[in-house]
C-alpha positions in Angstrom: 33.1 69.9 17.6 33.7 71.6 13.8 34.7 68.6 12.5 31.4 66.3 14.4 29.0 69.3 12.4 30.4 69.4 9.2 29.8 65.8 9.0 25.8 66.0 10.5 25.6 68.6 8.3 26.8 66.4 5.4 24.8 63.2 6.5 21.4 65.6 6.4 22.1 67.1 3.0 22.8 63.4 1.8 19.4 62.4 3.6 17.7 65.3 1.6 18.9 64.6 -1.5 18.1 60.8 -0.9 14.3 61.6 -0.5 14.2 64.0 -3.2 15.3 61.6 -5.9 12.4 59.1 -4.3 10.2 61.8 -4.5 9.0 61.3 -0.9 9.7 65.0 0.4 7.3 67.5 1.0 8.7 71.1 0.4 6.3 72.1 3.3 8.1 69.9 5.8 12.2 70.6 7.1 14.6 68.1 6.5 15.5 68.0 10.5 11.8 67.6 11.4 10.5 64.1 11.1 6.7 64.3 10.6 4.4 62.8 12.7 3.2 59.1 12.0 -0.7 59.1 10.9 -2.8 57.0 13.0 -4.3 53.6 11.2 -7.9 53.8 11.0 -9.9 50.3 11.5 -11.2 49.0 8.4 -14.5 47.0 9.2 -15.9 44.1 7.9 -18.0 45.8 5.0 -15.7 48.0 3.9 -13.5 44.5 2.8 -16.8 43.3 1.2 -17.2 46.5 -1.0 -13.6 46.7 -1.4 -14.1 42.5 -2.9 -17.5 43.6 -5.0 -15.6 46.7 -6.4 -12.7 44.3 -7.5 -15.2 41.6 -8.6 -14.1 38.9 -7.0 -15.7 35.6 -7.3 -16.2 33.9 -4.2 -18.5 31.6 -5.5 -16.3 29.0 -7.9 -16.3 25.8 -6.7 -13.2 23.2 -7.2 -14.9 20.1 -9.3 -16.4 17.9 -8.8 -18.4 18.6 -5.8 -20.1 16.5 -4.0 -23.0 16.9 -5.4 -21.5 16.6 -8.7 -19.7 13.2 -7.5 -23.4 11.8 -6.1 -25.3 12.9 -9.5 -23.1 11.4 -11.4 -23.0 7.8 -9.4 -27.2 8.3 -9.6 -27.1 8.7 -13.4 -24.6 6.2 -14.6 -26.0 3.5 -11.6 -29.0 3.7 -13.9 -27.5 3.1 -16.8 -24.8 0.6 -15.2 -26.9 -1.3 -12.6 -25.1 -4.2 -12.6 -22.0 -2.1 -11.4 -23.7 -0.8 -8.5 -24.9 -4.7 -7.8 -21.3 -5.9 -7.7 -19.8 -3.1 -5.4 -22.7 -4.4 -3.1 -21.6 -7.8 -3.2 -18.0 -6.5 -2.6 -18.8 -4.3 0.5 -19.9 -7.5 2.1 -17.7 -9.4 2.0 -15.3 -6.7 3.0 -17.2 -6.2 6.0 -17.6 -10.1 6.5 -13.6 -10.1 5.9 -13.2 -7.4 8.7 -15.1 -9.6 11.0 -13.1 -12.8 10.7 -10.9 -13.2 14.2 -7.3 -14.1 14.4 -7.8 -17.7 15.4 -10.0 -18.3 12.2 -7.7 -17.1 9.9 -5.0 -19.2 11.6 -7.1 -22.2 10.9 -7.3 -21.4 7.6 -4.2 -20.4 6.1 -5.5 -20.4 2.5 -8.1 -17.8 3.3 -5.7 -15.0 2.2 -7.9 -12.3 0.4 -5.7 -9.2 0.7 -2.5 -11.0 -0.6 -5.0 -12.8 -3.3 -6.1 -9.2 -4.5 -2.6 -7.3 -4.2 -1.4 -9.9 -6.4 -4.5 -10.4 -9.3 -3.7 -6.1 -9.1 0.1 -6.7 -10.1 -1.2 -9.0 -13.1 -3.8 -6.3 -14.3 -1.1 -3.9 -15.5 -0.9 -3.2 -19.1 -3.0 -6.4 -20.2 -6.9 -7.4 -20.2 -9.2 -8.2 -17.6 -9.5 -11.8 -19.3 -5.6 -12.2 -19.4 -5.4 -10.7 -16.0 -8.0 -13.7 -14.8 -6.3 -16.2 -16.6 -2.7 -15.5 -15.4 -3.9 -15.8 -11.6 -5.9 -18.4 -11.7 -2.8 -20.7 -13.4 -0.9 -19.1 -11.2 -2.8 -20.5 -8.4 -3.3 -23.7 -10.4 0.0 -24.2 -10.3 1.0 -23.6 -6.4 -1.3 -25.3 -4.8 0.6 -24.7 -1.5 0.0 -21.0 -1.6 1.9 -18.2 -1.8 4.6 -19.5 0.7 5.3 -22.2 -2.0 5.6 -19.2 -4.5 8.1 -18.0 -2.3 10.1 -20.8 -1.9 11.0 -21.3 -6.2 14.6 -20.5 -6.5 14.1 -19.0 -9.9 11.5 -17.8 -11.8 11.1 -20.7 -14.6 7.4 -21.8 -13.2 6.6 -18.6 -12.3 6.8 -17.0 -15.7 5.0 -20.3 -17.6 1.9 -20.0 -15.2 1.5 -16.3 -15.4 2.5 -15.9 -19.3 -0.9 -14.9 -21.2 -0.9 -11.6 -19.1 2.2 -10.9 -21.2 5.8 -9.5 -19.5 5.9 -12.5 -17.8 9.8 -12.7 -16.6 9.1 -9.0 -15.6 6.1 -9.9 -13.6 7.4 -13.1 -12.1 10.8 -11.6 -10.8 8.8 -8.9 -8.6 6.2 -11.4 -7.5 8.7 -13.7 -6.1 11.1 -10.6 -4.6 8.3 -9.2 -2.8 6.9 -12.8 -1.6 10.3 -14.0 -0.5 10.7 -10.4 1.3 7.4 -10.3 3.2 8.4 -14.1 4.2 11.9 -13.0 5.2 10.1 -10.2 8.0 7.3 -11.7 9.2 7.3 -15.8 9.0 4.4 -15.6 6.4 4.5 -15.0 2.7 1.1 -12.9 2.8 0.1 -9.2 3.0 -3.4 -10.2 6.1 -1.3 -7.9 8.0 -1.9 -4.8 6.3 -5.6 -4.8 7.5 -4.2 -3.4 11.3 -2.6 -0.5 10.0 -4.1 2.7 11.0 -3.9 4.6 8.2 -4.2 5.1 4.4 -0.4 6.9 4.4 1.4 4.0 6.1 -0.2 1.5 3.8 0.9 3.2 0.7 4.8 3.6 2.4 5.2 -0.3 2.9 3.7 -1.0 -0.4 5.8 1.1 -2.4 8.9 0.0 -1.5 8.2 -3.3 -3.6 9.1 -2.7 -7.4 5.5 -2.8 -9.2 3.7 -1.4 -6.7 3.2 2.0 -8.3 0.5 4.3 -7.1 -2.6 3.2 -9.0 -1.5 -0.4 -8.2 -1.6 0.9 -4.2 -4.8 2.6 -4.9 -6.9 -0.2 -6.4 -5.3 -2.3 -3.2 -6.7 -0.1 -0.5 -9.7 0.4 -2.2 -10.7 -3.1 -3.5 -8.8 -5.5 -1.3 -9.2 -3.1 2.1 -12.1 -1.8 1.5 -10.6 2.1 2.5 -11.8 5.0 0.7 -9.4 5.9 -2.3 -10.2 6.6 -5.8 -7.6 4.8 -8.5 -7.1 7.0 -11.6 -7.0 4.7 -14.9 -7.0 6.3 -18.1 -10.7 5.9 -18.5 -11.4 7.7 -15.2 -8.6 10.6 -16.9 -10.2 10.7 -20.0 -13.5 11.2 -18.6 -12.3 13.8 -16.1 -10.7 16.3 -18.3 -14.2 15.3 -20.5 -16.0 16.9 -17.8 -13.3 19.9 -16.7 -12.9 18.1 -13.3 -9.3 18.6 -14.3 -7.2 20.6 -16.6 -5.7 18.6 -20.1 -2.1 18.8 -18.9 -2.9 16.6 -15.9 -1.2 13.1 -15.7 -2.6 10.0 -14.0 -0.8 10.9 -10.9 -2.2 14.8 -10.4 -5.4 14.1 -11.2 -5.0 11.1 -8.4 -3.6 13.4 -6.0 -6.6 16.3 -7.2 -9.6 13.7 -7.2 -8.5 12.0 -4.4 -9.0 14.7 -2.0 -11.9 16.3 -3.5 -14.1 13.5 -4.1 -16.7 12.2 -0.8 -15.3 8.9 0.8 -19.0 7.1 0.4 -18.5 8.0 -3.8 -15.1 6.6 -4.2 -15.7 2.8 -5.0 -19.2 3.2 -7.0 -17.6 6.4 -9.0 -14.6 4.9 -9.8 -15.7 1.8 -11.0 -18.8 2.8 -13.5 -16.6 5.6 -14.8 -14.3 2.4 -15.7 -17.5 1.0 -17.2 -18.9 3.4 -18.7 -15.5 4.8 -20.6 -15.5 0.7 -22.0 -18.8 1.2 -23.2 -20.2 4.8 -24.5 -18.3 5.9 -27.8 -19.4 9.4 -26.4 -17.0 8.9 -23.2 -14.6 6.7 -24.9 -11.2 7.1 -26.7 -11.4 8.5 -30.3 -15.0 7.8 -30.4 -14.7 4.5 -30.2 -16.2 2.2 -27.0 -14.3 -0.9 -26.5 -17.5 -2.8 -25.8 -20.1 -1.2 -27.2 -23.9 -1.8 -26.6 -26.4 -3.6 -28.9 -28.2 -0.3 -29.0 -26.7 3.3 -28.7 -27.4 4.9 -25.6 -28.2 9.1 -24.5 -25.2 9.4 -22.5 -26.0 11.5 -19.4 -22.4 12.5 -18.9 -23.3 15.4 -21.8 -26.5 16.4 -19.3 -24.3 17.5 -16.2 -23.0 20.3 -15.8 -22.0 22.1 -12.3 -23.4 19.6 -10.5 -26.9 19.6 -12.2 -28.6 17.9 -15.0 -29.4 20.3 -17.5 -32.9 20.5 -19.2 -31.6 21.6 -22.6 -28.6 19.5 -22.7 -31.0 16.0 -22.1 -33.3 17.5 -24.7 -30.5 17.6 -27.5 -29.0 14.0 -26.2 -31.9 12.7 -26.4 -33.3 14.0 -29.8 -32.0 11.2 -32.0 -32.9 8.7 -30.6 -37.0 9.6 -30.2 -37.2 10.0 -26.5 -38.6 12.3 -23.9 -35.8 14.2 -21.1 -35.5 12.6 -18.1 -37.0 15.4 -15.3 -34.2 17.5 -14.0 -33.3 17.3 -10.4 -31.9 19.9 -8.2 -28.8 19.9 -6.3 -30.4 19.4 -2.8 -31.4 15.5 -4.1 -28.2 14.2 -3.5 -26.8 15.6 -0.7 -24.9 13.1 1.2 -26.3 9.1 1.3 -27.7 7.3 -1.4 -28.7 3.8 -1.4 -28.6 2.0 -4.8 -30.6 -1.4 -6.0 -30.3 -2.9 -9.5 -32.9 -2.3 -11.6 -34.9 -4.9 -13.6 -34.5 -6.4 -15.5 -31.0 -7.2 -14.5 -28.2 -7.5 -17.5 -26.6 -11.4 -18.6 -23.8 -11.9 -16.6 -22.6 -14.7 -19.2 -22.8 -11.9 -21.8 -20.4 -9.0 -20.8 -21.0 -6.9 -23.4 -25.0 -7.1 -22.7 -26.5 -3.7 -21.8 -29.5 -1.6 -20.6 -30.9 0.7 -22.2 -31.9 4.1 -20.2 -35.7 3.4 -19.7 -37.8 6.1 -21.3 -39.5 8.5 -18.7 -43.1 9.6 -19.0 
């Protein structure tokens, strides 16, 4: 008994020393007594709000670009590049007709493989100009009149390389193209990707195409948007550069990081037009081009509307400063609620000269 009492006494003394060292022992409370637990008081919503106000927590900050800002950029750049919107309208009609085709009609017309054409054309677009891409694709189709199944039955890549040499990297492109078509032919009995239109989700298509060399994130995103008409937002060098200039993504973001971020934020109905407009604008606007030198500058310099867009609104002061050197009056300031969810664009008059891609339509003076 004495040993048990001695052990208990040593235990209580040790616990008291620990509490004293931690500074949480009170002088009025005996070590042998445990204090009663305090009753928790309910915290009301008003108290939470007041604490947030006191802490100066800003809940008004939005991730950019907001849906309103996306619609506004499409609206303003659409006035500057009406040919882009017109081309996209034609593309939307063609994609709708493509969806309406029946399996029977596709079987009768084996040469009608728009998805496969778009995939191979997109692969040829990597690291080359649009003109060289078009020439290489046309040369490839002419060299193999039997279609993609004829390409897939080639024993080596020499003829394919000769056909696409104008696009550059002919050996690498030819090897990847031949390997991809041969895999599809062996798996499905046909060397085409038309089966992708029956996939339900974008993720399934990404997983299917990612197994082929040469099908990176940007290429697959372009296939989703242009070949399959699915909402996706490819990020190329022009889109990335302008997104950083606008403060939509941090300067440290890579194309892949920007793609993941922007693809989640940009509304589906904006993705096609916004992507095409940013690409066209990045090639033609000196302000938004790399190193301030546009690839295809207009004959007469315009006032860039991107400088006047701040947090989803057109800022009148910026517009005035932007137009001052051109002796033009500022456009009317448009509020956020004017660009909410839907829009319909039509090509402005006069139409640009399609035979001359460098021709541009300047912003009209507004009274």
